[in-house]
N, CA, C and O of each residue as an XYZ file, in Angstrom:
356
protein
N     214.850     80.922    151.800
C     213.695     81.804    151.908
C     212.708     81.535    150.770
O     211.512     81.348    150.989
N     213.243     81.523    149.560
C     212.389     81.321    148.397
C     211.816     79.899    148.387
O     210.681     79.683    147.961
N     212.609     78.937    148.859
C     212.127     77.556    148.905
C     210.983     77.405    149.917
O     210.014     76.688    149.670
N     211.112     78.081    151.039
C     210.042     77.996    152.039
C     208.765     78.649    151.523
O     207.664     78.170    151.794
N     208.914     79.739    150.781
C     207.731     80.388    150.190
C     207.082     79.458    149.174
O     205.859     79.321    149.146
N     207.904     78.815    148.332
C     207.362     77.881    147.340
C     206.690     76.680    148.025
O     205.646     76.205    147.578
N     207.301     76.202    149.107
C     206.707     75.078    149.844
C     205.365     75.486    150.448
O     204.403     74.718    150.418
N     205.310     76.693    150.995
C     204.046     77.174    151.561
C     202.982     77.350    150.484
O     201.813     77.034    150.705
N     203.385     77.853    149.322
C     202.431     78.004    148.208
C     201.939     76.631    147.762
O     200.749     76.460    147.496
N     202.844     75.645    147.675
C     202.460     74.298    147.278
C     201.482     73.695    148.302
O     200.494     73.061    147.931
N     201.772     73.901    149.584
C     200.865     73.409    150.630
C     199.498     74.075    150.534
O     198.463     73.431    150.700
N     199.515     75.382    150.260
C     198.250     76.108    150.123
C     197.453     75.584    148.931
O     196.235     75.435    149.023
N     198.127     75.302    147.812
C     197.439     74.744    146.637
C     196.845     73.370    146.961
O     195.712     73.066    146.589
N     197.634     72.545    147.662
C     197.122     71.225    148.048
C     195.893     71.361    148.938
O     194.894     70.666    148.753
N     195.984     72.264    149.903
C     194.855     72.478    150.804
C     193.627     72.956    150.033
O     192.524     72.459    150.259
N     193.807     73.910    149.132
C     192.679     74.408    148.340
C     192.114     73.319    147.435
O     190.905     73.256    147.216
N     192.981     72.466    146.911
C     192.505     71.340    146.096
C     191.671     70.375    146.917
O     190.615     69.922    146.477
N     192.160     70.059    148.130
C     191.389     69.172    149.014
C     190.062     69.813    149.409
O     189.026     69.149    149.444
N     190.104     71.104    149.702
C     188.878     71.815    150.083
C     187.878     71.817    148.936
O     186.685     71.592    149.138
N     188.372     72.070    147.738
C     187.493     72.082    146.556
C     186.863     70.704    146.348
O     185.665     70.597    146.086
N     187.672     69.655    146.466
C     187.150     68.292    146.298
C     186.090     67.978    147.352
O     185.063     67.371    147.051
N     186.349     68.397    148.583
C     185.378     68.161    149.650
C     184.070     68.886    149.362
O     182.991     68.313    149.512
N     184.169     70.155    148.945
C     182.954     70.925    148.674
C     182.177     70.349    147.497
O     180.946     70.378    147.495
N     182.878     69.828    146.501
C     182.185     69.195    145.375
C     181.507     67.909    145.841
O     180.382     67.613    145.440
N     182.201     67.147    146.690
C     181.671     65.863    147.145
C     180.500     66.035    148.104
O     179.474     65.374    147.943
N     180.631     66.901    149.088
C     179.608     67.046    150.127
C     178.589     68.135    149.813
O     177.415     67.988    150.154
N     178.995     69.193    149.190
C     178.146     70.311    148.777
C     177.221     70.789    149.908
O     176.022     70.511    149.889
N     177.779     71.504    150.886
C     176.978     71.936    152.040
C     175.834     72.886    151.678
O     174.817     72.907    152.371
N     175.978     73.663    150.615
C     174.878     74.556    150.220
C     173.668     73.757    149.739
O     172.525     74.104    150.037
N     173.930     72.697    148.999
C     172.840     71.848    148.516
C     172.145     71.151    149.690
O     170.918     71.060    149.732
N     172.944     70.663    150.638
C     172.381     70.001    151.825
C     171.547     70.992    152.632
O     170.452     70.663    153.087
N     172.069     72.210    152.809
C     171.343     73.229    153.570
C     170.016     73.572    152.897
O     168.987     73.674    153.564
N     170.041     73.749    151.569
C     168.797     74.098    150.870
C     167.779     72.963    150.963
O     166.581     73.211    151.095
N     168.252     71.728    150.894
C     167.347     70.577    150.992
C     166.712     70.503    152.382
O     165.506     70.286    152.506
N     167.528     70.685    153.430
C     166.997     70.649    154.793
C     166.060     71.822    155.063
O     165.069     71.673    155.777
N     166.367     72.980    154.499
C     165.504     74.147    154.673
C     164.146     73.910    154.015
O     163.109     74.254    154.583
N     164.153     73.320    152.813
C     162.893     73.010    152.125
C     162.078     71.991    152.926
O     160.857     72.108    153.021
N     162.749     71.005    153.494
C     162.060     70.003    154.316
C     161.455     70.640    155.556
O     160.337     70.309    155.953
N     162.208     71.566    156.170
C     161.704     72.250    157.361
C     160.455     73.069    157.021
O     159.480     73.053    157.772
N     160.483     73.781    155.897
C     159.312     74.568    155.494
C     158.110     73.669    155.218
O     156.982     73.990    155.594
N     158.360     72.546    154.560
C     157.278     71.604    154.262
C     156.652     71.082    155.554
O     155.428     71.008    155.669
N     157.493     70.720    156.526
C     156.979     70.245    157.818
C     156.232     71.345    158.558
O     155.209     71.091    159.194
N     156.745     72.565    158.472
C     156.107     73.686    159.164
C     154.711     73.952    158.609
O     153.771     74.182    159.369
N     154.577     73.920    157.286
C     153.278     74.226    156.688
C     152.293     73.065    156.780
O     151.086     73.276    156.667
N     152.782     71.852    156.981
C     151.865     70.716    157.117
C     151.571     70.395    158.582
O     150.863     69.429    158.869
N     152.103     71.187    159.509
C     151.916     70.923    160.936
C     150.441     71.006    161.335
O     149.969     70.173    162.109
N     149.717     71.982    160.828
C     148.309     72.156    161.196
C     147.477     70.959    160.737
O     146.586     70.499    161.451
N     147.776     70.465    159.541
C     147.056     69.305    159.023
C     147.322     68.074    159.896
O     146.408     67.308    160.202
N     148.583     67.897    160.288
C     148.927     66.763    161.155
C     148.254     66.895    162.518
O     147.802     65.904    163.091
N     148.190     68.118    163.031
C     147.548     68.348    164.328
C     146.068     67.987    164.260
O     145.539     67.365    165.181
N     145.401     68.370    163.179
C     143.982     68.035    163.024
C     143.777     66.525    162.961
O     142.815     66.000    163.523
N     144.680     65.830    162.278
C     144.557     64.382    162.165
C     144.730     63.713    163.528
O     143.997     62.782    163.861
N     145.691     64.183    164.310
C     145.907     63.621    165.649
C     144.716     63.914    166.546
O     144.307     63.059    167.332
N     144.157     65.110    166.439
C     142.985     65.474    167.236
C     141.795     64.576    166.883
O     141.064     64.134    167.769
N     141.605     64.311    165.590
C     140.524     63.432    165.152
C     140.715     62.027    165.717
O     139.769     61.427    166.226
N     141.937     61.501    165.628
C     142.198     60.149    166.142
C     141.960     60.063    167.643
O     141.402     59.081    168.134
N     142.382     61.086    168.364
C     142.180     61.104    169.816
C     140.693     61.120    170.150
O     140.242     60.358    171.005
N     139.932     61.980    169.484
C     138.490     62.042    169.742
C     137.804     60.727    169.401
O     136.887     60.304    170.105
N     138.244     60.077    168.326
C     137.664     58.797    167.944
C     137.946     57.741    169.011
O     137.062     56.957    169.355
N     139.175     57.715    169.538
C     139.504     56.745    170.588
C     138.716     57.020    171.867
O     138.285     56.084    172.541
N     138.524     58.301    172.206
C     137.714     58.637    173.382
C     136.265     58.212    173.181
O     135.619     57.742    174.118
N     135.750     58.375    171.963
C     134.392     57.943    171.647
C     134.264     56.433    171.832
O     133.290     55.956    172.415
N     135.251     55.679    171.332
C     135.221     54.227    171.481
C     135.300     53.822    172.959
O     134.637     52.874    173.380
N     136.104     54.537    173.739
C     136.211     54.258    175.168
C     134.876     54.500    175.867
O     134.463     53.697    176.704
N     134.201     55.593    175.532
C     132.883     55.873    176.118
C     131.873     54.799    175.755
O     131.056     54.401    176.586
N     131.927     54.326    174.506
C     131.025     53.250    174.102
C     131.273     51.995    174.938
O     130.332     51.341    175.390
N     132.554     51.666    175.139
C     132.880     50.494    175.953
C     132.372     50.649    177.371
O     131.812     49.712    177.940
N     132.564     51.827    177.948
C     132.097     52.067    179.318
C     130.586     51.904    179.409
O     130.083     51.322    180.370
N     129.861     52.409    178.421
C     128.398     52.286    178.433
C     127.970     50.831    178.331
O     127.058     50.400    179.037
N     128.623     50.066    177.453
C     128.270     48.653    177.314
C     128.553     47.879    178.601
O     127.761     47.028    179.004
N     129.663     48.171    179.230
C     129.989     47.497    180.492
C     128.973     47.868    181.561
O     128.548     47.013    182.337
N     128.582     49.137    181.606
C     127.620     49.585    182.618
C     126.236     48.994    182.363
O     125.511     48.702    183.314
N     125.859     48.815    181.105
C     124.546     48.243    180.799
C     124.469     46.788    181.236
O     123.434     46.336    181.725
N     125.552     46.064    181.060
C     125.554     44.642    181.411
C     125.942     44.396    182.861
O     126.154     43.254    183.270
N     126.034     45.464    183.629
C     126.458     45.352    185.019
C     125.234     45.197    185.923
O     124.210     45.850    185.725
N     125.363     44.329    186.907
C     124.256     44.111    187.841
C     124.175     45.198    188.897
O     123.119     45.392    189.500
N     125.255     45.903    189.131
C     125.279     46.928    190.174
C     124.639     48.213    189.658
O     125.048     48.752    188.630
N     123.642     48.691    190.374
C     122.892     49.869    189.946
C     123.638     51.157    190.274
O     123.417     52.179    189.623
N     124.517     51.125    191.274
C     125.136     52.368    191.736
C     126.083     52.982    190.700
O     126.468     54.142    190.845
N     126.466     52.238    189.662
C     127.383     52.807    188.668
C     126.671     53.768    187.722
O     127.255     54.772    187.315
N     125.449     53.484    187.374
C     124.622     54.329    186.510
C     125.306     54.642    185.166
O     125.003     55.656    184.537
N     126.222     53.776    184.732
C     126.832     53.959    183.419
C     127.899     55.022    183.348
O     128.318     55.377    182.246
N     128.362     55.549    184.465
C     129.352     56.625    184.420
C     130.783     56.119    184.552
O     131.703     56.730    184.007
N     130.985     55.017    185.265
C     132.339     54.540    185.528
C     132.422     53.053    185.230
O     131.411     52.369    185.068
N     133.661     52.572    185.162
C     133.853     51.132    185.065
C     133.475     50.484    186.393
O     133.540     51.118    187.446
N     133.088     49.241    186.330
C     132.847     48.495    187.554
C     134.205     48.143    188.145
O     134.938     47.328    187.585
N     134.534     48.751    189.263
C     135.850     48.543    189.855
C     135.931     47.220    190.603
O     137.008     46.826    191.053
N     134.817     46.542    190.738
C     134.836     45.247    191.402
C     135.409     44.180    190.477
O     135.930     43.173    190.955
N     135.325     44.375    189.179
C     135.807     43.367    188.224
C     137.293     43.353    188.169
O     137.876     42.569    187.420
């Protein structure tokens, strides 16, 4: 009886030692705090990123409109009137 209790206590100490070593090595609280800080940083910079994407999209649409106008100007077909690409090409 006493030997089994001592064996169980020894196993419990070994388990607690392994658990302590794991927590020191991996440190889940530190990882959680780091990920939480990263999440907050991403959350607060989301609006800035959205504005940048909106600007890039508008710039690309502007360039596309310029291309369409240049193609329409150099087009012999009058029916396009600069609104669409020449679908014959």
